[in-house]
Structures are given as structure tokens and as C-alpha cells.
C-alpha positions in Angstrom: 0.0 0.0 0.0 1.3 3.4 -0.9 2.2 5.8 2.0 -0.9 7.7 3.0 -1.0 11.4 4.0 1.5 12.3 6.8 2.2 8.8 8.0 5.9 8.9 7.2 6.2 11.6 9.9 4.9 9.2 12.6 5.5 5.6 11.5 9.1 4.3 11.7 8.2 0.5 11.5 6.3 -1.3 8.8 4.3 -3.3 11.2 3.0 -0.1 12.9 1.6 1.1 9.6 0.1 -2.3 9.0 -1.6 -2.3 12.5 -3.1 1.1 11.8 -4.3 0.2 8.4 -5.8 -3.2 9.3 -7.2 -2.5 12.8 -7.8 1.2 13.4 -8.1 3.0 10.1 -11.7 4.0 9.3 -12.9 2.3 6.2 -16.2 1.8 4.5 -17.2 -0.4 1.6 -16.3 2.3 -0.9 -12.9 3.2 0.5 -10.9 4.7 3.3 -12.2 7.6 5.4 -8.9 8.2 7.4 -6.3 9.5 5.0 -3.5 9.1 7.6 -2.9 8.5 11.3 -3.5 12.2 11.9 -7.0 11.9 10.6 -7.6 8.9 12.9 -6.5 11.0 15.9 -8.8 13.8 14.8 -11.7 11.5 14.3 -11.3 10.1 17.8 -10.8 13.4 19.5 -13.8 15.0 17.7 -16.1 12.1 18.5 -15.3 12.1 22.2 -15.4 15.8 22.5 -19.1 15.8 21.3 -20.0 14.6 24.8 -18.9 18.0 26.2 -21.6 20.7 26.6 -19.1 23.5 27.3 -15.9 24.3 25.3 -16.3 21.4 23.0 -13.7 22.7 20.6 -11.2 23.3 23.4 -11.6 19.7 24.6 -11.3 18.3 21.1 -8.0 20.2 20.8 -6.8 18.9 24.2 -7.7 15.3 23.3 -6.0 15.6 20.0 -2.9 16.9 21.7 -2.5 13.9 23.9 -3.3 11.5 21.1 -0.8 13.0 18.7 2.6 11.3 18.4 1.3 8.3 20.4 1.6 10.0 23.7 -1.7 8.5 24.9 -3.0 5.3 23.4 -6.7 4.7 23.9 -7.9 1.1 23.9 -8.2 -0.4 20.5 -12.0 -0.4 20.4 -11.9 3.4 20.9 -9.4 4.0 18.1 -11.3 1.6 15.8 -14.8 2.7 16.5 -15.1 6.3 17.8 -16.6 8.6 15.2 -17.2 5.9 12.6 -20.9 5.6 13.1 -20.5 1.8 13.1 -22.7 -0.2 15.5 -19.7 -1.3 17.7 -18.8 -0.8 21.3 -15.9 1.4 22.4 -15.3 -0.8 25.4 -12.5 -3.4 25.1 -13.8 -5.8 27.7 -16.8 -7.1 29.5 -17.7 -9.7 32.1 -21.0 -11.3 31.2 -23.9 -12.0 33.5 -24.2 -14.9 35.9 -24.7 -18.2 33.9 -28.0 -19.7 35.2 -27.8 -23.4 35.7 -30.6 -24.3 33.3 -30.7 -25.0 29.5 -32.6 -21.8 28.9 -30.1 -19.8 31.1 -27.1 -21.3 29.5 -28.2 -20.5 26.0 -29.4 -17.1 26.9 -25.8 -16.4 28.2 -24.4 -17.9 25.0 -26.5 -15.5 22.9 -25.4 -12.5 25.0 -21.8 -13.4 24.6 -22.2 -13.8 20.8 -23.8 -10.3 20.6 -21.0 -8.8 22.7 -18.2 -10.4 20.7 -19.8 -9.5 17.4 -19.8 -5.8 18.4 -16.1 -5.9 19.3 -15.9 -6.6 23.1 -13.9 -9.4 24.7 -15.9 -11.3 27.4 -15.3 -13.1 30.6 -17.4 -15.8 32.3 -17.5 -17.6 35.6 -18.7 -21.1 34.9 -18.8 -22.1 38.5 -22.6 -21.8 38.6 -23.0 -24.8 36.4 -23.5 -28.1 38.3 -20.7 -30.6 38.1 -20.7 -33.5 35.6 -22.8 -36.4 36.8 -25.1 -34.4 38.9 -28.8 -35.4 38.3 -30.8 -33.0 36.3 -34.1 -34.1 37.7 -36.4 -32.0 35.6 -35.4 -33.9 32.4 -34.4 -37.2 34.0 -30.7 -37.0 33.0 -27.4 -36.0 34.4 -25.4 -32.8 33.9 -22.4 -32.8 31.6 -20.5 -30.1 33.6 -19.1 -26.7 32.9 -16.2 -27.7 30.6 -18.7 -29.4 28.1 -20.6 -26.2 27.8 -17.5 -24.1 27.4 -16.9 -26.0 24.2 -20.1 -24.6 22.8 -18.9 -21.1 23.6 -15.6 -21.9 22.0 -17.3 -23.0 18.8 -19.5 -19.9 18.7 -16.4 -17.7 19.1 -14.7 -19.5 16.3 -17.4 -18.4 13.9 -17.2 -14.7 14.8 -14.8 -12.0 13.7 -15.0 -9.1 16.2 -13.8 -6.1 14.3 -11.2 -5.9 11.6 -8.6 -8.7 11.9 -9.2 -9.4 15.6 -10.9 -12.6 16.6 -13.0 -12.7 19.8 -11.3 -13.1 23.1 -12.9 -14.9 26.1 -11.9 -15.7 29.7 -13.3 -18.6 31.6 -12.9 -18.9 35.4 -13.8 -21.7 37.8 -13.6 -21.8 41.6 -10.9 -23.9 43.2 -13.6 -25.7 45.2 -15.9 -26.7 42.2 -16.1 -30.5 41.8 -15.1 -30.2 38.1 -11.9 -28.2 38.8 -9.6 -31.0 37.8 -11.2 -31.3 34.3 -11.1 -27.5 34.0 -7.4 -27.5 34.8 -6.7 -30.2 32.1 -9.1 -28.8 29.5 -6.4 -27.3 27.2 -4.0 -30.2 27.2 -5.6 -31.0 23.9 -4.0 -28.7 21.3 -7.4 -28.1 19.6 -9.5 -27.6 22.7 -10.9 -24.3 23.9 -8.5 -22.3 21.8 -10.6 -19.1 22.0 -10.6 -19.1 25.8 -8.0 -18.0 28.4 -8.5 -20.0 31.6 -8.0 -18.9 35.2 -8.7 -20.7 38.5 -10.3 -18.7 41.3 -8.0 -19.4 44.2 -9.3 -18.4 47.7 -7.3 -17.5 50.8 -8.8 -20.6 52.5 -7.2 -22.8 49.8 -3.8 -21.1 50.1 -4.0 -21.8 53.9 -5.0 -25.4 53.3 -2.0 -25.7 50.9 0.4 -24.3 53.5 -0.9 -26.8 56.1 -1.0 -29.7 53.6 -4.7 -30.2 54.5 -7.7 -31.8 52.8 -9.7 -29.6 50.5 -13.5 -30.1 50.0 -15.0 -29.8 46.5 -18.5 -28.5 46.9 -21.6 -27.2 45.1 -24.8 -25.5 46.4 -26.8 -28.0 48.3 -30.2 -26.9 46.8 -29.2 -28.7 43.5 -29.1 -32.1 45.2 -32.8 -32.4 45.7 -32.8 -32.5 49.5 -30.8 -35.8 49.8 -28.7 -36.1 53.0 -25.0 -35.1 52.9 -22.4 -33.0 54.6 -22.4 -29.3 53.8 -20.2 -26.2 54.4 -21.2 -22.5 54.0 -19.8 -20.7 51.0 -20.5 -17.4 49.2 -20.9 -19.2 45.9 -20.6 -17.5 42.5 -23.8 -15.6 41.7 -24.7 -15.3 45.4 -24.4 -12.3 47.8 -24.6 -14.3 51.0 -23.2 -17.7 52.1 -25.3 -20.7 51.2 -25.0 -24.3 52.3 -22.8 -26.3 49.8 -22.7 -30.1 49.5 -19.3 -31.7 49.9 -19.1 -33.8 46.8 -15.6 -35.2 47.5 -12.4 -34.2 49.2 -8.9 -33.9 47.7 -5.5 -33.0 49.1 -4.9 -29.3 48.6 -1.3 -29.9 47.7 -2.3 -32.5 45.0 -4.8 -30.1 43.5 -2.2 -27.3 43.5 0.3 -29.6 41.8 -2.3 -30.3 39.1 -2.6 -26.5 38.4 1.1 -26.0 38.5 1.8 -28.9 36.2 -0.8 -27.8 33.7 0.5 -24.2 33.5 4.1 -25.5 33.3 3.2 -27.8 30.5 0.8 -25.6 28.4 0.7 -22.2 30.0 -2.8 -22.4 31.4 -4.7 -22.0 33.6 -3.7 -18.8 35.3 -4.4 -18.1 38.9 -6.6 -15.3 40.3 -6.4 -14.6 44.0 -10.1 -13.9 44.2 -10.5 -13.0 47.9 -7.8 -10.4 47.5 -9.6 -9.0 44.4 -12.9 -8.6 46.3 -11.4 -7.2 49.5 -9.5 -4.5 47.6 -12.4 -3.6 45.3 -13.4 0.0 45.6 -17.0 -1.1 45.2 -16.7 -3.8 47.8 -20.0 -2.6 49.3 -22.1 -3.6 46.3 -20.2 -6.1 44.1 -19.0 -9.7 44.4 -16.5 -10.4 41.6 -15.7 -13.8 40.2 -14.4 -13.1 36.7 -12.2 -10.8 34.7 -11.9 -9.6 31.2 -9.9 -11.8 28.8 -6.4 -10.7 29.9 -7.1 -10.3 33.5 -6.4 -6.6 34.2 -10.0 -5.7 34.9 -11.9 -7.8 37.5 -15.6 -7.0 37.0 -19.0 -7.8 38.4 -21.8 -9.4 36.2 -22.3 -7.2 33.1 -19.4 -5.0 34.1 -17.4 -3.2 31.5 -14.2 -1.1 31.3 -12.7 1.2 28.8 -8.9 1.3 28.7 -6.0 3.6 27.7 -2.3 3.7 28.3 0.2 6.5 28.6 3.3 5.9 26.4 6.1 6.6 28.7 8.8 6.7 26.0 7.3 10.0 24.7 8.2 11.7 28.0 11.9 10.9 28.1 14.2 14.0 27.7 17.8 13.6 26.5 17.7 9.8 26.1 21.0 7.8 26.4 22.8 10.7 28.2 23.7 11.4 31.8 21.1 14.1 31.8 18.3 11.8 30.7 15.1 12.3 32.7 11.4 11.5 32.6 8.9 14.4 32.4 6.7 13.4 35.4 4.9 16.8 35.3 4.0 16.2 31.7 2.7 12.7 32.5 0.6 14.2 35.2 -0.9 16.7 32.8 -1.7 14.1 30.2 -3.3 11.9 32.9 -5.8 14.6 33.7 -6.9 14.9 30.1 -6.9 11.2 29.6 -9.2 10.6 32.5 -11.7 13.0 30.9 -11.3 11.4 27.5 -12.0 7.9 29.0 -14.9 9.2 31.0 -16.4 10.6 27.8 -16.1 7.1 26.2 -18.8 5.9 28.6 -21.3 8.4 27.3 -20.2 8.1 23.6 -20.2 4.3 23.4 -22.8 1.9 22.2 -23.4 -1.1 24.4 -24.3 -4.6 23.1 -26.6 -5.2 26.1 -28.7 -2.8 28.2 -27.4 -4.4 31.4 -23.9 -3.5 30.3 -24.9 0.1 29.8 -26.5 0.2 33.3 -23.3 -1.1 34.9 -20.9 1.1 33.0 -22.9 4.3 33.7 -23.4 3.2 37.3 -19.7 2.8 38.2 -18.0 4.8 35.3 -15.0 2.5 35.6 -12.0 3.4 33.6 -8.6 1.7 33.3 -5.7 4.1 32.7 -2.3 2.6 32.6 1.2 2.7 31.0 3.1 1.2 28.2 6.7 1.3 27.1 8.1 1.0 30.7 11.0 -1.3 29.7 12.0 0.9 26.8 11.8 4.0 29.0 14.1 2.4 31.5 16.6 1.7 28.7 16.4 5.2 27.4 17.2 6.4 30.9 20.0 4.0 31.5 18.2 1.9 34.2 18.4 -1.9 34.2 15.0 -3.6 34.4 16.2 -6.0 37.1 17.6 -3.3 39.4 16.1 -1.9 42.6 16.3 1.5 40.9 13.9 0.2 38.2 11.3 -0.9 40.9 11.5 2.5 42.6 11.2 4.3 39.3 8.2 2.2 38.2 6.4 2.8 41.5 7.1 6.6 41.3 5.6 6.7 37.8 2.5 4.8 38.7 2.0 6.7 41.9 2.1 10.0 39.8 -0.5 8.6 37.4 -2.7 7.2 40.1 -2.8 10.4 42.2 -3.2 12.6 39.2 -6.1 10.4 37.9 -7.9 10.5 41.3 -7.6 14.3 41.5 -8.8 14.7 37.9 -11.8 12.4 38.7 -12.7 14.5 41.8 -12.6 17.6 39.6 -14.9 15.9 37.1 -17.3 15.0 39.9 -17.4 18.6 41.0 -18.3 19.6 37.4 -20.5 16.7 36.3 -21.4 14.7 39.4 -20.1 11.5 41.1 -20.7 8.1 39.6 -24.3 6.9 40.5 -23.1 3.9 42.6 -21.0 6.2 44.9 -21.6 5.9 48.6 -19.2 8.2 50.4 -18.4 6.4 53.7 -18.3 2.9 52.1 -16.1 4.1 49.2 -13.6 5.8 51.5 -13.4 2.7 53.6 -12.1 0.6 50.7 -8.5 -0.4 51.4 -7.1 1.2 48.2 -8.9 4.5 48.8 -8.0 4.5 52.5 -4.3 4.5 51.4 -4.6 7.6 49.2 -3.1 10.9 50.2 -5.3 12.9 52.6 -6.0 15.7 50.2 -7.5 13.2 47.7 -9.6 11.6 50.5 -10.8 15.1 51.5 -11.8 15.9 47.9 -13.8 12.7 47.7 -15.6 13.6 51.0 -16.5 17.0 49.7 -17.2 16.4 46.0 -17.4 12.6 45.5 -15.6 11.1 42.5 -16.6 10.6 38.9 -15.1 7.1 38.4 -15.2 4.1 40.8 -11.9 2.8 39.4 -9.2 4.6 37.5 -6.0 2.6 36.9 -5.2 -0.7 35.3 -2.2 -2.1 33.4 -3.3 -3.7 30.2 -1.2 -6.0 27.9 -1.2 -3.3 25.1 0.4 -5.6 22.6 -1.3 -4.2 19.6 -1.4 -0.5 20.5 2.3 -0.8 21.5 3.1 -2.1 18.0 1.1 0.8 16.6 3.3 3.2 18.5 6.4 1.9 16.6 6.9 -1.2 18.7 7.5 0.2 22.2 7.7 -2.4 24.9 4.3 -3.7 26.1 2.7 -2.5 29.3 5.2 -3.1 32.2 6.7 -6.2 30.4 10.4 -6.4 29.8 11.5 -6.2 26.2 10.7 -9.7 24.7 13.7 -9.5 22.3 15.5 -6.7 20.6 15.1 -8.2 17.1 12.5 -10.7 16.3 9.8 -11.8 13.9 6.1 -11.7 14.5 3.2 -13.3 12.7 0.2 -11.1 12.3 -3.3 -12.0 11.1 -4.4 -10.3 8.0 -8.0 -9.2 7.1 -8.4 -12.3 4.8 -7.5 -14.7 7.6 -3.9 -15.3 6.3 -0.7 -14.6 8.2 2.0 -12.2 7.3 5.5 -12.2 9.0 7.3 -9.0 10.0 10.8 -8.4 11.2 10.8 -6.1 14.2 13.3 -4.0 16.1 12.5 -2.9 19.6 11.9 0.9 19.9 14.8 1.5 22.3 17.3 -0.4 20.2 16.1 1.6 17.1 16.6 4.8 19.0 20.1 3.7 20.0 20.9 3.1 16.4 19.8 6.7 15.5 21.3 8.5 18.5 24.4 6.4 19.1 25.4 5.1 15.6 28.3 2.7 15.7 28.4 2.5 19.5 28.1 -0.8 21.4 24.9 -1.2 23.4 25.5 -1.4 27.2 24.6 -5.0 28.1 23.5 -4.1 31.6 20.7 -1.9 30.2 19.7 -3.8 27.0 18.2 -6.8 28.9 15.5 -8.9 27.3 12.9 -11.2 29.0 15.0 -14.3 28.5 17.7 -13.0 30.8 15.4 -12.2 33.7 14.5 -14.5 36.6 10.8 -15.1 37.2 11.1 -13.3 40.5 12.1 -10.1 38.7 8.8 -10.2 36.9 6.9 -10.6 40.1 8.8 -7.9 41.8 8.0 -5.4 39.1 4.3 -6.3 39.2 4.4 -5.9 43.0 6.1 -2.5 42.8 3.2 -0.9 40.9 0.3 -2.9 42.4 -0.2 -0.4 45.3 -1.2 2.2 42.7 -3.5 0.1 40.5 -7.1 -0.1 41.7 -8.2 -2.6 39.0 -5.5 -5.2 38.3 -2.4 -5.9 36.1 -2.0 -8.0 33.1 1.6 -9.4 33.3 3.1 -12.5 31.9 6.0 -14.1 33.8 8.3 -15.5 31.2 9.7 -18.9 32.2 12.7 -20.5 30.5 11.9 -23.8 28.7 14.3 -25.7 30.9 13.2 -24.2 34.2 13.0 -26.7 37.0 9.4 -27.6 37.9 10.0 -27.5 41.7 11.3 -23.9 41.3 8.3 -23.1 39.1 5.9 -24.1 41.8 7.4 -21.4 44.0 6.7 -18.6 41.5 3.0 -18.6 42.3 3.5 -18.9 46.0 5.9 -15.9 45.7 3.3 -13.9 43.8 0.7 -14.6 46.5 3.2 -13.6 49.3 4.0 -10.4 47.4 0.3 -9.4 47.6 -0.6 -9.8 43.9 -4.1 -10.2 42.7 -3.2 -12.9 40.2 -0.3 -14.6 38.3 0.1 -15.8 34.7 3.2 -17.5 33.4 4.3 -18.6 30.0 6.9 -21.3 29.3 7.4 -22.2 25.6 5.9 -25.7 25.1 4.7 -28.0 22.3 1.0 -27.3 23.1 0.8 -23.5 22.9 4.0 -22.8 21.0 4.8 -19.1 20.5 3.8 -16.3 18.2 7.1 -14.5 18.6 10.4 -15.9 17.3 13.9 -14.6 17.5 15.6 -13.7 14.2 16.8 -16.8 12.5 14.5 -19.1 14.3 11.3 -20.7 13.0 7.9 -20.4 14.6 6.4 -23.3 16.5 2.8 -24.4 15.9 0.1 -22.8 17.9 0.2 -19.6 19.8 0.0 -18.2 23.3 -3.5 -17.5 24.7 -2.9 -13.7 24.7 -1.6 -13.3 21.1 -2.5 -10.3 19.0 -5.8 -11.8 17.6 -7.0 -12.6 21.1 -6.0 -9.8 23.4 -8.4 -6.9 24.2 -6.5 -4.7 21.7 
């Protein structure tokens, strides 16, 4: 394709131009509407400024200013859909409603998922409400086939849908660690062809982690009402879909350590399931007083209640580095704070500008006004500043950056509440009692007391794989650089794959600014040289300033010892994380990235470019 408009001013990588053209450029049947990337930014800024009733032109200019030069990267659905007039959602991710344990309920949920995926949103489901395999279904004189069997129907549905452009639908499935079918859920993706459109995560409770520490027995249970009144031992559990504890029948008992080893062996062998520390997620939820969460969006950075939704955006830290690769190199934290304030307003406007696949999703989104503002390009920024990713200085730096964004976002949301009103689900005393809010600076808490706050949640770290490629291949989210030169397969609009050779943004900048000079090895560190604990430490460093959650993949070497691997998840729990996902190259999932000179393996990781909430 010939160079369009002013693209040569902004794109320095062929794949970046491809991502824009295939995913985010406005096109109709009769041709393109966006002449160049500048036109895309103008379209998005104009569409989101129409929500404003005062100084609309001024806000359009401010939105355009933060979008230009990839300083702020709204979620992919915003870039693809805003201002196009297409019947699509601007929200990247949803958690669907509670799946009712009946044939009508199951297929109603399937239909809702299909509608949401078709309009461009990724979806998450908790399948714990479905009775275990072998349980009598007395109304029809048969037995239940279990959650995993119904997940296959969802997977087939998703396989037939293209969300928007070249992106296939992404789904998350969760199951409680005390569900009687947990073992079949853990093993579900051992088959290379099974559930390929799902990411899987186990909901791990604090009680299970305690049983694991004590090497105790662990009961697998299900609500007693579904056993027709027959006698049996029960325990009280706040089951998925319930707000209060209900009697649950003990179906059988396993050793906690044996179940944990099954989870660990599965994710070691084929990268799934991930683990969500669900009690921690609920205890730290700003809306703890009205929500019980048991699922997340497809990549895990947004835990959500039934029909919850979140719109995402990331600040590209690389654009705020002054004098890179010099002793005077510094990050413009003040500039990041200013962009944060405008970005919060832009994302808040998305809620009012967006369509919603389902009315229940609209009600939830307008009630909480959740947004997820995060960062991308952290690893490249560290390199530009001469800081090693695996150093204590890097952890302090990342925490300082995320603290700046978090506090600026909360102050901006308070200002928005003063101007436009607090989110409808706001209850002052209960909100201020949330652990995350209780830890905020006193001036922010005073502002919430006086004026309320516009958004229930404000920060999240998304994977940003696609939008980071759009921004000339900056490192993704808070991930380390995968490799400084590699090849990547990308899905085309016609379903075929193309292969691109990529150079990391920081390495490309070094070639321009320091031609002929050797790269300092202590700074140019890729993911393969980092221990798993370094990944966990980085996630833990920024977690105190993230009120949603963090999408982070811990890279595990192929030859990593299994006994040591088991300790990675325990370490993540002990460090206070809300979840943990690892990836070790393996014959089942393979890899979508390949170092220069190496071939691709079959298959792909669960969070590849076609499946992430781009």
C-alpha cells in the first residue's frame, strides 16, 4: 500500500503502519475515510469531545494533543470505532452475567456473549454456577455434563465470529478452586485443539492457600439446593452468583497440595490455567460494598461484576523521556501528570459516547463509570534512561511513575465529579473505607468527601500488545522487552498470516542517536535474561497504585525446574498480587514470537494479538 498522508512523519516501523491500516483506520465499503494516522486521531478526538456541553472545541484540541505522536493510546476499540458511526462498542472488555444453571439460562448467556463479541468486546465468564458433571438434572431425568462441556459450545461460537477488523473474539473462563469439576477444567487445554478461544483462570481463595500451607484436605462442593434434599455433609460458602453464604454439599475431598500440583503442572506444560487470588480481588475492590467479583476480562487486568465493562487507555512513557541515552536523561513526570488529567476525561467521555451490546452492560458502565488508565513502554523507557529492568532503581522508578499517574487520575476524577457529578453507585463512607482508597493521600480523600468522585476505578495495566506495536513497537505494558530483534506473525484481514521483522523501539533509537556505539549489556536486557522473581517484583512494585489489576506474563525458560516453578505462584501470593500468569514455551501453545533466524512453533499463546483486548 502506498504511503498515506502524513504517515511517514509518525511511523518508523512497517508493522506499525500495518496495524493502523488493518485495525484502526476508518474504512467503508467504498474506501478509506482516514487519509492518515493524523486523521484517525482527529476522528477520535472529535467524537469524544461531542460529549462535552461547554468548550467542545477546546476539549477536542486537548484530546488531539495527547493522542498525537502516540503520547496517549486509547484502547483499540476506541481507536477503531469512535466517530465511525458503526454499531460497535468502544469498550474493550466485559464480564458477562451470571450463567444460570438451566438449559434456557445457558443458551441465553451464550447469545449475550455472541452479541457482545460481534460488536467488538472481549468477554469473561465464571462457569462455577454450572453443576458438576454427573449431577442429576431431575427436571429432564438425565445427568449434567459439567461446565467444561458447555465451554466447548462457547468456543465453537467464538470461532465463527470476527469481532472487528482482523481481531478474533477473546474470552476468559474462570472456575472456583472448590468446584467439583476443577480438575477437568485444569486439564481442559491439554488437547492442542480444545478451547483455543478461551483464556482459563482458577479462582483461588485464601482458604485454599491456607490449606495448601498446612498440607490439609480440601473439600470440593456445590450449592446443596441442587441435590434435591438428599442427605449429605455441607459447608457454608459465598458461591458464585450469590451475595450471601449458602449451604454447599461436599461432593468429595482432595488434598490441597495435590490439586495445586495439578494446576502447576498444567500451566508449566501448556501455560494455562492462570491463577486469580479472588478473595484479595474482592477485599480490595473500591465497590466492595455492592459487588462480588468472580471473573475478569480476557487478559485479567479488569476484575468485573456481572455485566461490568471497562474502557482502557495507556500513557506511552517513551514519549516523555528527555535527552535519552545521556547522563542528563530524565522523565517528564509533570508532563505525565498533565496528560493523565486529560486522559481521564477522555476515557470518562467514552462511557457516554459508546454503544453497548446489552442494556445491562450500559447500566453497569454508567453506574460505576470504571476506567482503566495505565502505561506502556516501561521497559524501553528504563533503557532510554540507562536503568536496568532488574535493578532496585527500576522498581523505585516504576512505583514513582505509577504513583504519579494514580494520584493525578484520582484528582482529575474528583474535579470531574465537582463539574459533572459523582458516579451513581457512589456511597461516600463505604467508598472511603475501601483499602485502596484508604491508602490515598489525605487531600484526595478530603476531595472525595467534599465532592465525590466521577469514576469508581481509574487505573489498570493492560497488555497493550497491539497498540504498542502501533506506537512503533514500544515495549508492552510493564513487560520487559521480549527480544530486541525478532519476527512476528500477524493475522491479515483475509485470515492469512504475514510475517514481520521487528526491532525494539529503544534499540532503534540507540541506532539513531548512538550510531556505531556498542549497546551497554547491563541496560539492554531482554525477557530471557530475567528470573521469574524479577517479573513478580515489578508487578508488586506498581500494584499499590493500581485499583483494578495488572496484566503481566511471567516468562519462564523452557528448561526451568518444575520445583522452582511451583514457588513462583507462592511468591506472587506472598507479594500481595491479585493474580499470576506464566508462559513457558511448550509443544501445546508454541509461541507467536520468534527470535531472528528461528522458526515459529505451531500454535500460539493464549494472549496473542488476535485474542487480546486490543
